[in-house]
PQR file with spaces between the fields and no chain letter, atoms N, CA, C, O and H, PARSE charges and radii, in Angstrom:
ATOM       1  N    MET     1     -21.033    2.702    1.225 -0.4000 1.5000
ATOM       2  CA   MET     1     -19.824    2.749    0.441 -0.0000 2.0000
ATOM       3  C    MET     1     -18.849    3.794    0.986  0.5500 1.7000
ATOM       4  O    MET     1     -17.648    3.533    1.066 -0.5500 1.4000
ATOM       5  N    VAL     2     -19.347    4.965    1.358 -0.4000 1.5000
ATOM       6  CA   VAL     2     -18.463    6.019    1.873 -0.0000 2.0000
ATOM       7  C    VAL     2     -17.704    5.527    3.097  0.5500 1.7000
ATOM       8  O    VAL     2     -16.540    5.875    3.294 -0.5500 1.4000
ATOM       9  H    VAL     2     -20.323    5.177    1.292  0.4000 1.0000
ATOM      10  N    TYR     3     -18.357    4.729    3.908 -0.4000 1.5000
ATOM      11  CA   TYR     3     -17.751    4.257    5.137 -0.0000 2.0000
ATOM      12  C    TYR     3     -16.587    3.314    4.839  0.5500 1.7000
ATOM      13  O    TYR     3     -15.539    3.385    5.481 -0.5500 1.4000
ATOM      14  H    TYR     3     -19.303    4.447    3.748  0.4000 1.0000
ATOM      15  N    GLU     4     -16.782    2.436    3.863 -0.4000 1.5000
ATOM      16  CA   GLU     4     -15.705    1.535    3.458 -0.0000 2.0000
ATOM      17  C    GLU     4     -14.545    2.310    2.858  0.5500 1.7000
ATOM      18  O    GLU     4     -13.382    2.000    3.120 -0.5500 1.4000
ATOM      19  H    GLU     4     -17.633    2.379    3.341  0.4000 1.0000
ATOM      20  N    ARG     5     -14.853    3.300    2.067 -0.4000 1.5000
ATOM      21  CA   ARG     5     -13.787    4.050    1.401 -0.0000 2.0000
ATOM      22  C    ARG     5     -12.943    4.845    2.384  0.5500 1.7000
ATOM      23  O    ARG     5     -11.718    4.867    2.263 -0.5500 1.4000
ATOM      24  H    ARG     5     -15.797    3.552    1.854  0.4000 1.0000
ATOM      25  N    ILE     6     -13.565    5.492    3.348 -0.4000 1.5000
ATOM      26  CA   ILE     6     -12.743    6.273    4.277 -0.0000 2.0000
ATOM      27  C    ILE     6     -11.898    5.346    5.156  0.5500 1.7000
ATOM      28  O    ILE     6     -10.774    5.689    5.522 -0.5500 1.4000
ATOM      29  H    ILE     6     -14.560    5.474    3.447  0.4000 1.0000
ATOM      30  N    ARG     7     -12.433    4.192    5.487 -0.4000 1.5000
ATOM      31  CA   ARG     7     -11.656    3.228    6.273 -0.0000 2.0000
ATOM      32  C    ARG     7     -10.486    2.691    5.444  0.5500 1.7000
ATOM      33  O    ARG     7      -9.356    2.637    5.928 -0.5500 1.4000
ATOM      34  H    ARG     7     -13.346    3.913    5.190  0.4000 1.0000
ATOM      35  N    ASN     8     -10.757    2.297    4.203 -0.4000 1.5000
ATOM      36  CA   ASN     8      -9.708    1.757    3.343 -0.0000 2.0000
ATOM      37  C    ASN     8      -8.611    2.778    3.073  0.5500 1.7000
ATOM      38  O    ASN     8      -7.429    2.434    3.086 -0.5500 1.4000
ATOM      39  H    ASN     8     -11.675    2.342    3.810  0.4000 1.0000
ATOM      40  N    LEU     9      -8.990    4.029    2.829 -0.4000 1.5000
ATOM      41  CA   LEU     9      -7.986    5.064    2.592 -0.0000 2.0000
ATOM      42  C    LEU     9      -7.118    5.270    3.834  0.5500 1.7000
ATOM      43  O    LEU     9      -5.902    5.425    3.723 -0.5500 1.4000
ATOM      44  H    LEU     9      -9.950    4.308    2.818  0.4000 1.0000
ATOM      45  N    ARG    10      -7.726    5.273    4.986 -0.4000 1.5000
ATOM      46  CA   ARG    10      -6.961    5.422    6.233 -0.0000 2.0000
ATOM      47  C    ARG    10      -6.019    4.244    6.428  0.5500 1.7000
ATOM      48  O    ARG    10      -4.848    4.429    6.758 -0.5500 1.4000
ATOM      49  H    ARG    10      -8.714    5.148    5.076  0.4000 1.0000
ATOM      50  N    GLU    11      -6.527    3.037    6.224 -0.4000 1.5000
ATOM      51  CA   GLU    11      -5.701    1.843    6.409 -0.0000 2.0000
ATOM      52  C    GLU    11      -4.584    1.761    5.366  0.5500 1.7000
ATOM      53  O    GLU    11      -3.495    1.272    5.667 -0.5500 1.4000
ATOM      54  H    GLU    11      -7.479    2.887    5.956  0.4000 1.0000
ATOM      55  N    ASP    12      -4.843    2.232    4.153 -0.4000 1.5000
ATOM      56  CA   ASP    12      -3.802    2.242    3.113 -0.0000 2.0000
ATOM      57  C    ASP    12      -2.602    3.083    3.531  0.5500 1.7000
ATOM      58  O    ASP    12      -1.474    2.826    3.108 -0.5500 1.4000
ATOM      59  H    ASP    12      -5.728    2.629    3.909  0.4000 1.0000
ATOM      60  N    LYS    13      -2.851    4.080    4.357 -0.4000 1.5000
ATOM      61  CA   LYS    13      -1.766    4.945    4.851 -0.0000 2.0000
ATOM      62  C    LYS    13      -1.240    4.478    6.207  0.5500 1.7000
ATOM      63  O    LYS    13      -0.433    5.166    6.832 -0.5500 1.4000
ATOM      64  H    LYS    13      -3.766    4.289    4.701  0.4000 1.0000
ATOM      65  N    ASP    14      -1.693    3.312    6.659 -0.4000 1.5000
ATOM      66  CA   ASP    14      -1.279    2.746    7.946 -0.0000 2.0000
ATOM      67  C    ASP    14      -1.484    3.722    9.097  0.5500 1.7000
ATOM      68  O    ASP    14      -0.626    3.864    9.968 -0.5500 1.4000
ATOM      69  H    ASP    14      -2.348    2.753    6.151  0.4000 1.0000
ATOM      70  N    LEU    15      -2.630    4.389    9.087 -0.4000 1.5000
ATOM      71  CA   LEU    15      -2.969    5.332   10.151 -0.0000 2.0000
ATOM      72  C    LEU    15      -4.017    4.726   11.072  0.5500 1.7000
ATOM      73  O    LEU    15      -4.906    3.995   10.634 -0.5500 1.4000
ATOM      74  H    LEU    15      -3.327    4.273    8.380  0.4000 1.0000
ATOM      75  N    SER    16      -3.897    5.038   12.326 -0.4000 1.5000
ATOM      76  CA   SER    16      -4.958    4.662   13.265 -0.0000 2.0000
ATOM      77  C    SER    16      -6.051    5.728   13.193  0.5500 1.7000
ATOM      78  O    SER    16      -5.842    6.825   12.674 -0.5500 1.4000
ATOM      79  H    SER    16      -3.176    5.632   12.682  0.4000 1.0000
ATOM      80  N    GLN    17      -7.196    5.385   13.716 -0.4000 1.5000
ATOM      81  CA   GLN    17      -8.265    6.378   13.796 -0.0000 2.0000
ATOM      82  C    GLN    17      -7.814    7.562   14.641  0.5500 1.7000
ATOM      83  O    GLN    17      -8.117    8.709   14.313 -0.5500 1.4000
ATOM      84  H    GLN    17      -7.366    4.494   14.138  0.4000 1.0000
ATOM      85  N    GLU    18      -7.106    7.297   15.706 -0.4000 1.5000
ATOM      86  CA   GLU    18      -6.646    8.370   16.586 -0.0000 2.0000
ATOM      87  C    GLU    18      -5.723    9.341   15.851  0.5500 1.7000
ATOM      88  O    GLU    18      -5.828   10.554   16.031 -0.5500 1.4000
ATOM      89  H    GLU    18      -6.861    6.365   15.972  0.4000 1.0000
ATOM      90  N    GLN    19      -4.826    8.815   15.030 -0.4000 1.5000
ATOM      91  CA   GLN    19      -3.919    9.685   14.276 -0.0000 2.0000
ATOM      92  C    GLN    19      -4.691   10.578   13.318  0.5500 1.7000
ATOM      93  O    GLN    19      -4.419   11.775   13.223 -0.5500 1.4000
ATOM      94  H    GLN    19      -4.740    7.829   14.884  0.4000 1.0000
ATOM      95  N    LEU    20      -5.647    9.999   12.613 -0.4000 1.5000
ATOM      96  CA   LEU    20      -6.431   10.783   11.661 -0.0000 2.0000
ATOM      97  C    LEU    20      -7.304   11.802   12.389  0.5500 1.7000
ATOM      98  O    LEU    20      -7.515   12.909   11.892 -0.5500 1.4000
ATOM      99  H    LEU    20      -5.868    9.027   12.690  0.4000 1.0000
ATOM     100  N    CYS    21      -7.803   11.440   13.544 -0.4000 1.5000
ATOM     101  CA   CYS    21      -8.650   12.351   14.320 -0.0000 2.0000
ATOM     102  C    CYS    21      -7.890   13.595   14.762  0.5500 1.7000
ATOM     103  O    CYS    21      -8.473   14.675   14.865 -0.5500 1.4000
ATOM     104  H    CYS    21      -7.631   10.541   13.947  0.4000 1.0000
ATOM     105  N    LYS    22      -6.609   13.455   15.021 -0.4000 1.5000
ATOM     106  CA   LYS    22      -5.804   14.626   15.371 -0.0000 2.0000
ATOM     107  C    LYS    22      -5.793   15.621   14.220  0.5500 1.7000
ATOM     108  O    LYS    22      -5.906   16.827   14.436 -0.5500 1.4000
ATOM     109  H    LYS    22      -6.135   12.579   14.937  0.4000 1.0000
ATOM     110  N    TYR    23      -5.657   15.117   12.996 -0.4000 1.5000
ATOM     111  CA   TYR    23      -5.687   15.995   11.821 -0.0000 2.0000
ATOM     112  C    TYR    23      -7.074   16.611   11.640  0.5500 1.7000
ATOM     113  O    TYR    23      -7.194   17.798   11.339 -0.5500 1.4000
ATOM     114  H    TYR    23      -5.565   14.137   12.821  0.4000 1.0000
ATOM     115  N    LEU    24      -8.111   15.810   11.822 -0.4000 1.5000
ATOM     116  CA   LEU    24      -9.486   16.255   11.591 -0.0000 2.0000
ATOM     117  C    LEU    24     -10.072   17.040   12.759  0.5500 1.7000
ATOM     118  O    LEU    24     -11.113   17.684   12.628 -0.5500 1.4000
ATOM     119  H    LEU    24      -8.013   14.845   12.066  0.4000 1.0000
ATOM     120  N    ASN    25      -9.400   16.980   13.885 -0.4000 1.5000
ATOM     121  CA   ASN    25      -9.870   17.647   15.097 -0.0000 2.0000
ATOM     122  C    ASN    25     -11.265   17.140   15.503  0.5500 1.7000
ATOM     123  O    ASN    25     -12.197   17.911   15.733 -0.5500 1.4000
ATOM     124  H    ASN    25      -8.555   16.457   13.991  0.4000 1.0000
ATOM     125  N    CYS    26     -11.356   15.820   15.577 -0.4000 1.5000
ATOM     126  CA   CYS    26     -12.604   15.209   16.033 -0.0000 2.0000
ATOM     127  C    CYS    26     -12.278   14.091   17.014  0.5500 1.7000
ATOM     128  O    CYS    26     -11.124   13.682   17.142 -0.5500 1.4000
ATOM     129  H    CYS    26     -10.599   15.193   15.390  0.4000 1.0000
ATOM     130  N    LYS    27     -13.285   13.610   17.691 -0.4000 1.5000
ATOM     131  CA   LYS    27     -13.094   12.540   18.666 -0.0000 2.0000
ATOM     132  C    LYS    27     -13.017   11.191   17.945  0.5500 1.7000
ATOM     133  O    LYS    27     -13.681   10.969   16.933 -0.5500 1.4000
ATOM     134  H    LYS    27     -14.222   13.942   17.586  0.4000 1.0000
ATOM     135  N    GLN    28     -12.202   10.313   18.486 -0.4000 1.5000
ATOM     136  CA   GLN    28     -12.017    8.994   17.885 -0.0000 2.0000
ATOM     137  C    GLN    28     -13.332    8.223   17.846  0.5500 1.7000
ATOM     138  O    GLN    28     -13.625    7.546   16.860 -0.5500 1.4000
ATOM     139  H    GLN    28     -11.663   10.493   19.309  0.4000 1.0000
ATOM     140  N    ARG    29     -14.110    8.318   18.888 -0.4000 1.5000
ATOM     141  CA   ARG    29     -15.405    7.607   18.940 -0.0000 2.0000
ATOM     142  C    ARG    29     -16.329    8.094   17.812  0.5500 1.7000
ATOM     143  O    ARG    29     -17.011    7.297   17.168 -0.5500 1.4000
ATOM     144  H    ARG    29     -13.872    8.868   19.689  0.4000 1.0000
ATOM     145  N    THR    30     -16.337    9.388   17.591 -0.4000 1.5000
ATOM     146  CA   THR    30     -17.172    9.948   16.523 -0.0000 2.0000
ATOM     147  C    THR    30     -16.693    9.449   15.168  0.5500 1.7000
ATOM     148  O    THR    30     -17.493    9.035   14.328 -0.5500 1.4000
ATOM     149  H    THR    30     -15.783   10.035   18.114  0.4000 1.0000
ATOM     150  N    TYR    31     -15.377    9.492   14.963 -0.4000 1.5000
ATOM     151  CA   TYR    31     -14.831    9.032   13.674 -0.0000 2.0000
ATOM     152  C    TYR    31     -15.117    7.547   13.471  0.5500 1.7000
ATOM     153  O    TYR    31     -15.436    7.119   12.361 -0.5500 1.4000
ATOM     154  H    TYR    31     -14.727    9.828   15.645  0.4000 1.0000
ATOM     155  N    SER    32     -15.005    6.767   14.536 -0.4000 1.5000
ATOM     156  CA   SER    32     -15.324    5.348   14.448 -0.0000 2.0000
ATOM     157  C    SER    32     -16.773    5.151   13.988  0.5500 1.7000
ATOM     158  O    SER    32     -17.060    4.265   13.182 -0.5500 1.4000
ATOM     159  H    SER    32     -14.746    7.114   15.437  0.4000 1.0000
ATOM     160  N    ASP    33     -17.670    5.976   14.501 -0.4000 1.5000
ATOM     161  CA   ASP    33     -19.071    5.900   14.077 -0.0000 2.0000
ATOM     162  C    ASP    33     -19.231    6.268   12.602  0.5500 1.7000
ATOM     163  O    ASP    33     -20.107    5.721   11.931 -0.5500 1.4000
ATOM     164  H    ASP    33     -17.437    6.695   15.155  0.4000 1.0000
ATOM     165  N    TYR    34     -18.407    7.179   12.084 -0.4000 1.5000
ATOM     166  CA   TYR    34     -18.436    7.487   10.646 -0.0000 2.0000
ATOM     167  C    TYR    34     -18.030    6.259    9.839  0.5500 1.7000
ATOM     168  O    TYR    34     -18.686    5.906    8.858 -0.5500 1.4000
ATOM     169  H    TYR    34     -17.696    7.623   12.629  0.4000 1.0000
ATOM     170  N    GLU    35     -16.940    5.608   10.261 -0.4000 1.5000
ATOM     171  CA   GLU    35     -16.437    4.446    9.523 -0.0000 2.0000
ATOM     172  C    GLU    35     -17.391    3.253    9.600  0.5500 1.7000
ATOM     173  O    GLU    35     -17.403    2.409    8.703 -0.5500 1.4000
ATOM     174  H    GLU    35     -16.408    5.895   11.058  0.4000 1.0000
ATOM     175  N    ARG    36     -18.168    3.184   10.640 -0.4000 1.5000
ATOM     176  CA   ARG    36     -19.118    2.079   10.780 -0.0000 2.0000
ATOM     177  C    ARG    36     -20.490    2.414   10.194  0.5500 1.7000
ATOM     178  O    ARG    36     -21.389    1.572   10.191 -0.5500 1.4000
ATOM     179  H    ARG    36     -18.158    3.869   11.368  0.4000 1.0000
ATOM     180  N    GLY    37     -20.649    3.634    9.702 -0.4000 1.5000
ATOM     181  CA   GLY    37     -21.919    4.017    9.099 -0.0000 2.0000
ATOM     182  C    GLY    37     -22.996    4.365   10.095  0.5500 1.7000
ATOM     183  O    GLY    37     -24.172    4.430    9.736 -0.5500 1.4000
ATOM     184  H    GLY    37     -19.919    4.317    9.704  0.4000 1.0000
ATOM     185  N    LYS    38     -22.620    4.591   11.347 -0.4000 1.5000
ATOM     186  CA   LYS    38     -23.603    4.933   12.370 -0.0000 2.0000
ATOM     187  C    LYS    38     -23.935    6.420   12.375  0.5500 1.7000
ATOM     188  O    LYS    38     -24.994    6.818   12.861 -0.5500 1.4000
ATOM     189  H    LYS    38     -21.665    4.538   11.639  0.4000 1.0000
ATOM     190  N    LEU    39     -23.039    7.241   11.839 -0.4000 1.5000
ATOM     191  CA   LEU    39     -23.263    8.685   11.740 -0.0000 2.0000
ATOM     192  C    LEU    39     -22.969    9.146   10.326  0.5500 1.7000
ATOM     193  O    LEU    39     -22.049    8.647    9.679 -0.5500 1.4000
ATOM     194  H    LEU    39     -22.179    6.917   11.444  0.4000 1.0000
ATOM     195  N    ASP    40     -23.756   10.103    9.849 -0.4000 1.5000
ATOM     196  CA   ASP    40     -23.448   10.730    8.573 -0.0000 2.0000
ATOM     197  C    ASP    40     -22.286   11.697    8.769  0.5500 1.7000
ATOM     198  O    ASP    40     -22.180   12.367    9.796 -0.5500 1.4000
ATOM     199  H    ASP    40     -24.504   10.509   10.375  0.4000 1.0000
ATOM     200  N    ILE    41     -21.430   11.753    7.777 -0.4000 1.5000
ATOM     201  CA   ILE    41     -20.246   12.605    7.861 -0.0000 2.0000
ATOM     202  C    ILE    41     -20.629   14.026    7.463  0.5500 1.7000
ATOM     203  O    ILE    41     -21.182   14.231    6.383 -0.5500 1.4000
ATOM     204  H    ILE    41     -21.516   11.208    6.943  0.4000 1.0000
ATOM     205  N    PRO    42     -20.348   15.005    8.310 -0.5600 1.5000
ATOM     206  CA   PRO    42     -20.670   16.400    7.972  0.2800 2.0000
ATOM     207  C    PRO    42     -19.852   16.872    6.757  0.5500 1.7000
ATOM     208  O    PRO    42     -18.721   16.437    6.542 -0.5500 1.4000
ATOM     209  N    THR    43     -20.445   17.752    5.991 -0.4000 1.5000
ATOM     210  CA   THR    43     -19.807   18.253    4.774 -0.0000 2.0000
ATOM     211  C    THR    43     -18.407   18.811    5.013  0.5500 1.7000
ATOM     212  O    THR    43     -17.500   18.473    4.253 -0.5500 1.4000
ATOM     213  H    THR    43     -21.365   18.106    6.166  0.4000 1.0000
ATOM     214  N    PRO    44     -18.180   19.652    6.032 -0.5600 1.5000
ATOM     215  CA   PRO    44     -16.814   20.155    6.240  0.2800 2.0000
ATOM     216  C    PRO    44     -15.796   19.031    6.489  0.5500 1.7000
ATOM     217  O    PRO    44     -14.635   19.139    6.093 -0.5500 1.4000
ATOM     218  N    LEU    45     -16.237   17.966    7.140 -0.4000 1.5000
ATOM     219  CA   LEU    45     -15.337   16.846    7.374 -0.0000 2.0000
ATOM     220  C    LEU    45     -15.071   16.081    6.079  0.5500 1.7000
ATOM     221  O    LEU    45     -13.967   15.574    5.880 -0.5500 1.4000
ATOM     222  H    LEU    45     -17.179   17.878    7.462  0.4000 1.0000
ATOM     223  N    LEU    46     -16.065   15.990    5.197 -0.4000 1.5000
ATOM     224  CA   LEU    46     -15.842   15.366    3.892 -0.0000 2.0000
ATOM     225  C    LEU    46     -14.785   16.132    3.102  0.5500 1.7000
ATOM     226  O    LEU    46     -13.914   15.531    2.473 -0.5500 1.4000
ATOM     227  H    LEU    46     -16.962   16.402    5.358  0.4000 1.0000
ATOM     228  N    PHE    47     -14.865   17.463    3.139 -0.4000 1.5000
ATOM     229  CA   PHE    47     -13.847   18.274    2.465 -0.0000 2.0000
ATOM     230  C    PHE    47     -12.467   17.985    3.046  0.5500 1.7000
ATOM     231  O    PHE    47     -11.500   17.816    2.304 -0.5500 1.4000
ATOM     232  H    PHE    47     -15.572   17.952    3.651  0.4000 1.0000
ATOM     233  N    ALA    48     -12.379   17.929    4.372 -0.4000 1.5000
ATOM     234  CA   ALA    48     -11.095   17.685    5.028 -0.0000 2.0000
ATOM     235  C    ALA    48     -10.553   16.293    4.685  0.5500 1.7000
ATOM     236  O    ALA    48      -9.356   16.136    4.445 -0.5500 1.4000
ATOM     237  H    ALA    48     -13.165   18.066    4.974  0.4000 1.0000
ATOM     238  N    LEU    49     -11.421   15.296    4.663 -0.4000 1.5000
ATOM     239  CA   LEU    49     -10.992   13.940    4.308 -0.0000 2.0000
ATOM     240  C    LEU    49     -10.513   13.871    2.862  0.5500 1.7000
ATOM     241  O    LEU    49      -9.494   13.245    2.572 -0.5500 1.4000
ATOM     242  H    LEU    49     -12.394   15.423    4.858  0.4000 1.0000
ATOM     243  N    ALA    50     -11.241   14.508    1.964 -0.4000 1.5000
ATOM     244  CA   ALA    50     -10.834   14.508    0.554 -0.0000 2.0000
ATOM     245  C    ALA    50      -9.485   15.196    0.388  0.5500 1.7000
ATOM     246  O    ALA    50      -8.629   14.710   -0.351 -0.5500 1.4000
ATOM     247  H    ALA    50     -12.069   15.017    2.199  0.4000 1.0000
ATOM     248  N    ASP    51      -9.291   16.306    1.059 -0.4000 1.5000
ATOM     249  CA   ASP    51      -8.007   17.005    0.991 -0.0000 2.0000
ATOM     250  C    ASP    51      -6.887   16.147    1.575  0.5500 1.7000
ATOM     251  O    ASP    51      -5.816   16.031    0.980 -0.5500 1.4000
ATOM     252  H    ASP    51      -9.987   16.701    1.659  0.4000 1.0000
ATOM     253  N    PHE    52      -7.133   15.555    2.726 -0.4000 1.5000
ATOM     254  CA   PHE    52      -6.118   14.739    3.381 -0.0000 2.0000
ATOM     255  C    PHE    52      -5.702   13.567    2.505  0.5500 1.7000
ATOM     256  O    PHE    52      -4.513   13.272    2.379 -0.5500 1.4000
ATOM     257  H    PHE    52      -8.003   15.650    3.209  0.4000 1.0000
ATOM     258  N    HIS    53      -6.671   12.904    1.905 -0.4000 1.5000
ATOM     259  CA   HIS    53      -6.393   11.716    1.093 -0.0000 2.0000
ATOM     260  C    HIS    53      -6.110   12.068   -0.371  0.5500 1.7000
ATOM     261  O    HIS    53      -5.879   11.176   -1.188 -0.5500 1.4000
ATOM     262  H    HIS    53      -7.637   13.144    2.007  0.4000 1.0000
ATOM     263  N    GLN    54      -6.127   13.327   -0.697 -0.4000 1.5000
ATOM     264  CA   GLN    54      -5.866   13.817   -2.053 -0.0000 2.0000
ATOM     265  C    GLN    54      -6.761   13.106   -3.070  0.5500 1.7000
ATOM     266  O    GLN    54      -6.301   12.523   -4.053 -0.5500 1.4000
ATOM     267  H    GLN    54      -6.314   14.052   -0.033  0.4000 1.0000
ATOM     268  N    THR    55      -8.047   13.185   -2.785 -0.4000 1.5000
ATOM     269  CA   THR    55      -9.045   12.596   -3.668 -0.0000 2.0000
ATOM     270  C    THR    55     -10.237   13.543   -3.736  0.5500 1.7000
ATOM     271  O    THR    55     -10.197   14.635   -3.170 -0.5500 1.4000
ATOM     272  H    THR    55      -8.420   13.658   -1.987  0.4000 1.0000
ATOM     273  N    SER    56     -11.280   13.138   -4.415 -0.4000 1.5000
ATOM     274  CA   SER    56     -12.468   13.985   -4.536 -0.0000 2.0000
ATOM     275  C    SER    56     -13.556   13.499   -3.577  0.5500 1.7000
ATOM     276  O    SER    56     -13.569   12.344   -3.151 -0.5500 1.4000
ATOM     277  H    SER    56     -11.313   12.250   -4.875  0.4000 1.0000
ATOM     278  N    ILE    57     -14.446   14.396   -3.263 -0.4000 1.5000
ATOM     279  CA   ILE    57     -15.604   14.005   -2.456 -0.0000 2.0000
ATOM     280  C    ILE    57     -16.459   13.008   -3.230  0.5500 1.7000
ATOM     281  O    ILE    57     -17.051   12.108   -2.634 -0.5500 1.4000
ATOM     282  H    ILE    57     -14.435   15.334   -3.609  0.4000 1.0000
ATOM     283  N    ASP    58     -16.528   13.157   -4.537 -0.4000 1.5000
ATOM     284  CA   ASP    58     -17.280   12.187   -5.344 -0.0000 2.0000
ATOM     285  C    ASP    58     -16.724   10.775   -5.163  0.5500 1.7000
ATOM     286  O    ASP    58     -17.488    9.811   -5.114 -0.5500 1.4000
ATOM     287  H    ASP    58     -16.047   13.888   -5.021  0.4000 1.0000
ATOM     288  N    TYR    59     -15.407   10.648   -5.063 -0.4000 1.5000
ATOM     289  CA   TYR    59     -14.829    9.325   -4.818 -0.0000 2.0000
ATOM     290  C    TYR    59     -15.244    8.820   -3.430  0.5500 1.7000
ATOM     291  O    TYR    59     -15.651    7.668   -3.282 -0.5500 1.4000
ATOM     292  H    TYR    59     -14.786   11.431   -5.103  0.4000 1.0000
ATOM     293  N    LEU    60     -15.141    9.678   -2.427 -0.4000 1.5000
ATOM     294  CA   LEU    60     -15.527    9.267   -1.077 -0.0000 2.0000
ATOM     295  C    LEU    60     -16.978    8.816   -1.028  0.5500 1.7000
ATOM     296  O    LEU    60     -17.308    7.855   -0.333 -0.5500 1.4000
ATOM     297  H    LEU    60     -14.811   10.615   -2.547  0.4000 1.0000
ATOM     298  N    LEU    61     -17.841    9.500   -1.758 -0.4000 1.5000
ATOM     299  CA   LEU    61     -19.273    9.190   -1.739 -0.0000 2.0000
ATOM     300  C    LEU    61     -19.665    8.058   -2.678  0.5500 1.7000
ATOM     301  O    LEU    61     -20.825    7.646   -2.699 -0.5500 1.4000
ATOM     302  H    LEU    61     -17.573   10.280   -2.323  0.4000 1.0000
ATOM     303  N    GLY    62     -18.710    7.550   -3.457 -0.4000 1.5000
ATOM     304  CA   GLY    62     -19.001    6.444   -4.359 -0.0000 2.0000
ATOM     305  C    GLY    62     -19.611    6.858   -5.678  0.5500 1.7000
ATOM     306  O    GLY    62     -20.173    6.027   -6.391 -0.5500 1.4000
ATOM     307  H    GLY    62     -17.767    7.885   -3.440  0.4000 1.0000
ATOM     308  N    ARG    63     -19.507    8.142   -6.015 -0.4000 1.5000
ATOM     309  CA   ARG    63     -20.066    8.615   -7.290 -0.0000 2.0000
ATOM     310  C    ARG    63     -19.117    8.361   -8.450  0.5500 1.7000
ATOM     311  O    ARG    63     -19.523    8.425   -9.610 -0.5500 1.4000
ATOM     312  H    ARG    63     -19.050    8.817   -5.435  0.4000 1.0000
ATOM     313  N    THR    64     -17.857    8.075   -8.145 -0.4000 1.5000
ATOM     314  CA   THR    64     -16.865    7.728   -9.150 -0.0000 2.0000
ATOM     315  C    THR    64     -15.888    6.754   -8.515  0.5500 1.7000
ATOM     316  O    THR    64     -15.742    6.703   -7.294 -0.5500 1.4000
ATOM     317  H    THR    64     -17.527    8.023   -7.202  0.4000 1.0000
ATOM     318  N    ASP    65     -15.225    5.986   -9.361 -0.4000 1.5000
ATOM     319  CA   ASP    65     -14.195    5.070   -8.874 -0.0000 2.0000
ATOM     320  C    ASP    65     -12.796    5.624   -9.123  0.5500 1.7000
ATOM     321  O    ASP    65     -11.801    4.960   -8.833 -0.5500 1.4000
ATOM     322  H    ASP    65     -15.343    6.028  -10.353  0.4000 1.0000
ATOM     323  N    GLN    66     -12.721    6.835   -9.657 -0.4000 1.5000
ATOM     324  CA   GLN    66     -11.435    7.471   -9.914 -0.0000 2.0000
ATOM     325  C    GLN    66     -10.967    8.191   -8.653  0.5500 1.7000
ATOM     326  O    GLN    66     -11.629    9.107   -8.166 -0.5500 1.4000
ATOM     327  H    GLN    66     -13.530    7.374   -9.892  0.4000 1.0000
ATOM     328  N    LYS    67      -9.814    7.763   -8.130 -0.4000 1.5000
ATOM     329  CA   LYS    67      -9.313    8.326   -6.874 -0.0000 2.0000
ATOM     330  C    LYS    67      -8.716    9.718   -7.034  0.5500 1.7000
ATOM     331  O    LYS    67      -8.754   10.523   -6.104 -0.5500 1.4000
ATOM     332  H    LYS    67      -9.277    7.018   -8.526  0.4000 1.0000
ATOM     333  N    THR    68      -8.169   10.002   -8.200 -0.4000 1.5000
ATOM     334  CA   THR    68      -7.492   11.288   -8.359 -0.0000 2.0000
ATOM     335  C    THR    68      -8.500   12.426   -8.307  0.5500 1.7000
ATOM     336  O    THR    68      -9.600   12.321   -8.850 -0.5500 1.4000
ATOM     337  H    THR    68      -8.138    9.348   -8.956  0.4000 1.0000
ATOM     338  N    PRO    69      -8.109   13.528   -7.639 -0.5600 1.5000
ATOM     339  CA   PRO    69      -9.037   14.660   -7.536  0.2800 2.0000
ATOM     340  C    PRO    69      -9.202   15.357   -8.881  0.5500 1.7000
ATOM     341  O    PRO    69      -8.392   15.192   -9.793 -0.5500 1.4000
ATOM     342  N    TYR    70     -10.253   16.126   -8.976 -0.4000 1.5000
ATOM     343  CA   TYR    70     -10.483   16.891  -10.188 -0.0000 2.0000
ATOM     344  C    TYR    70      -9.460   18.020  -10.264  0.5500 1.7000
ATOM     345  O    TYR    70      -8.990   18.507   -9.236 -0.5500 1.4000
ATOM     346  H    TYR    70     -10.911   16.260   -8.235  0.4000 1.0000
ATOM     347  N    PRO    71      -9.116   18.436  -11.489 -0.5600 1.5000
ATOM     348  CA   PRO    71      -8.206   19.589  -11.587  0.2800 2.0000
ATOM     349  C    PRO    71      -8.910   20.844  -11.087  0.5500 1.7000
ATOM     350  O    PRO    71     -10.131   20.961  -11.198 -0.5500 1.4000
ATOM     351  N    PRO    72      -8.145   21.778  -10.539 -0.5600 1.5000
ATOM     352  CA   PRO    72      -8.764   23.015  -10.070  0.2800 2.0000
ATOM     353  C    PRO    72      -9.357   23.805  -11.245  0.5500 1.7000
ATOM     354  O    PRO    72      -8.848   23.715  -12.362 -0.5500 1.4000
ATOM     355  N    PRO    73     -10.412   24.566  -11.011 -0.5600 1.5000
ATOM     356  CA   PRO    73     -11.013   25.339  -12.101  0.2800 2.0000
ATOM     357  C    PRO    73     -10.030   26.399  -12.607  0.5500 1.7000
ATOM     358  O    PRO    73      -9.212   26.932  -11.858 -0.5500 1.4000
ATOM     359  N    LYS    74     -10.143   26.679  -13.898 -0.4000 1.5000
ATOM     360  CA   LYS    74      -9.277   27.705  -14.491 -0.0000 2.0000
ATOM     361  C    LYS    74      -9.723   29.073  -14.026  0.5500 1.7000
ATOM     362  O    LYS    74     -10.915   29.354  -13.902 -0.5500 1.4000
ATOM     363  H    LYS    74     -10.808   26.246  -14.507  0.4000 1.0000
ATOM     364  N    LYS    75      -8.739   29.916  -13.771 -0.4000 1.5000
ATOM     365  CA   LYS    75      -9.037   31.271  -13.355 -0.0000 2.0000
ATOM     366  C    LYS    75      -9.413   32.100  -14.579  0.5500 1.7000
ATOM     367  O    LYS    75      -8.827   31.967  -15.654 -0.5500 1.4000
ATOM     368  H    LYS    75      -7.771   29.688  -13.871  0.4000 1.0000
ATOM     369  N    ARG    76     -10.396   32.947  -14.381 -0.4000 1.5000
ATOM     370  CA   ARG    76     -10.812   33.830  -15.471 -0.0000 2.0000
ATOM     371  C    ARG    76      -9.907   35.042  -15.504  0.5500 1.7000
ATOM     372  O    ARG    76      -9.462   35.536  -14.468 -0.5500 1.4000
ATOM     373  H    ARG    76     -10.872   33.054  -13.508  0.4000 1.0000
ATOM     374  N    SER    77      -9.647   35.501  -16.683 -0.4000 1.5000
ATOM     375  CA   SER    77      -8.773   36.691  -16.832 -0.0000 2.0000
ATOM     376  C    SER    77      -9.511   37.960  -16.598  0.5500 1.7000
ATOM     377  O    SER    77      -8.926   39.040  -16.684 -0.5500 1.4000
ATOM     378  H    SER    77     -10.009   35.100  -17.525  0.4000 1.0000
């Protein structure tokens, strides 16, 4: 599911893998393997993808169908 979601989010923004890889600072071949499910996505890259797509890691991982990110935690006084 994560592989489909990252591909769909990228395609929704009309981005090529190469364009997204420039932002993520990774090789296109490696990213292609993420989208095809051949490689597990490292945690730091999941954070970067969630930030880029303005969604939550839970959405990327299929734990929720809500695309909007969670609100930031309240600061303690």
